[in-house]
C-alpha positions in Angstrom: -4.0 28.5 -4.3 -2.9 28.2 -0.7 -3.1 32.0 -0.2 -6.7 32.0 -1.4 -7.6 29.1 0.9 -5.9 30.9 3.8 -8.0 34.0 3.4 -11.2 32.0 3.2 -10.3 29.7 6.2 -9.3 32.8 8.2 -12.7 34.3 7.5 -14.5 31.1 8.5 -12.5 30.8 11.8 -13.2 34.5 12.6 -16.9 34.2 12.0 -19.3 34.3 15.0 -20.5 30.8 13.9 -17.7 29.0 12.1 -18.7 26.1 9.9 -18.5 22.6 11.4 -16.3 20.0 9.8 -18.9 18.7 7.3 -19.9 22.2 6.2 -16.2 23.2 6.0 -15.4 20.3 3.8 -18.4 21.1 1.6 -17.4 24.7 1.2 -13.8 23.8 0.3 -14.9 21.2 -2.2 -17.3 23.6 -3.9 -14.4 26.0 -4.4 -12.1 23.5 -6.2 -11.1 24.6 -9.7 -10.5 21.6 -11.9 -7.5 23.1 -13.6 -5.9 24.0 -10.3 -6.7 20.5 -9.0 -4.9 19.0 -12.0 -1.8 21.2 -11.3 -1.9 20.2 -7.7 -2.0 16.5 -8.5 0.8 16.8 -11.0 2.9 18.6 -8.3 2.1 15.8 -5.8 3.4 13.3 -8.4 6.6 15.2 -8.8 7.0 15.4 -5.0 7.4 11.6 -4.9 10.7 11.8 -6.8 12.0 15.3 -6.3 13.1 16.2 -2.8 12.9 19.9 -3.4 9.3 19.7 -4.6 8.5 17.2 -1.8 9.6 19.9 0.7 7.3 22.4 -0.8 4.4 20.1 -0.9 4.9 18.9 2.7 5.1 22.6 3.8 2.0 23.5 1.9 0.1 20.5 3.2 1.2 21.2 6.8 0.1 24.9 6.5 -3.3 23.9 5.1 -3.8 21.4 7.9 -2.9 24.1 10.4 -5.5 26.4 8.9 -8.1 23.7 9.0 -7.1 23.0 12.6 -7.6 26.7 13.5 -11.0 26.7 11.9 -12.1 23.5 13.6 -10.8 24.8 16.9 -12.9 28.0 16.5 -16.0 25.9 15.7 -15.4 23.7 18.8 -15.0 26.8 21.0 -17.7 29.0 19.6 -20.4 26.5 18.6 -19.6 23.4 20.7 -18.6 25.5 23.7 -15.4 23.5 24.4 -12.6 25.0 26.5 -9.9 26.3 24.1 -7.2 23.9 25.3 -9.5 20.9 24.9 -10.8 22.2 21.6 -7.2 22.4 20.2 -6.6 18.8 21.2 -9.9 17.6 19.7 -9.4 19.6 16.5 -6.2 17.7 15.6 -7.8 14.4 14.3 -10.8 16.2 12.9 -8.6 18.6 10.8 -6.6 15.6 9.7 -9.8 13.9 8.4 -11.1 17.0 6.7 -7.7 17.5 5.0 -7.7 13.8 3.8 -11.2 14.1 2.4 -10.4 17.4 0.8 -7.3 15.9 -0.9 -9.3 12.9 -2.0 -11.8 15.3 -3.7 -8.9 17.2 -5.3 -7.7 14.0 -6.8 -11.2 12.9 -7.9 -11.8 16.3 -9.6 -8.4 16.3 -11.2 -8.9 12.9 -12.8 -12.4 13.8 -14.2 -12.5 14.4 -17.9 -13.8 17.8 -19.2 -17.0 16.0 -20.4 -17.6 14.8 -16.8 -17.0 18.3 -15.5 -19.6 19.9 -17.7 -22.1 17.1 -17.0 -22.1 17.6 -13.3 
């Protein structure tokens, strides 16, 4: 799942006009597969009690946040015309919020019943 997101986020960051944070979040949410979300949430649960799984989850989360940071930095430089060093600094809290909202949506989608999935 992370490899798929990495490819997409890399394409977004390389675009002439990278998506802004709101659009980036919308694109990521639209690509969530409910079955994958459920597996992700189950894995997060296991990470609370298994140190080996926790290490994997923390690594994956850190890598995803870094990819989001790169994408937000590209948007700040290319669209908002920020200096690269300033953009990298400004991107940190933005990427953190995008990641948090994305994880919240993963949880929301994972907890929906199949009936709710087909109704939306």
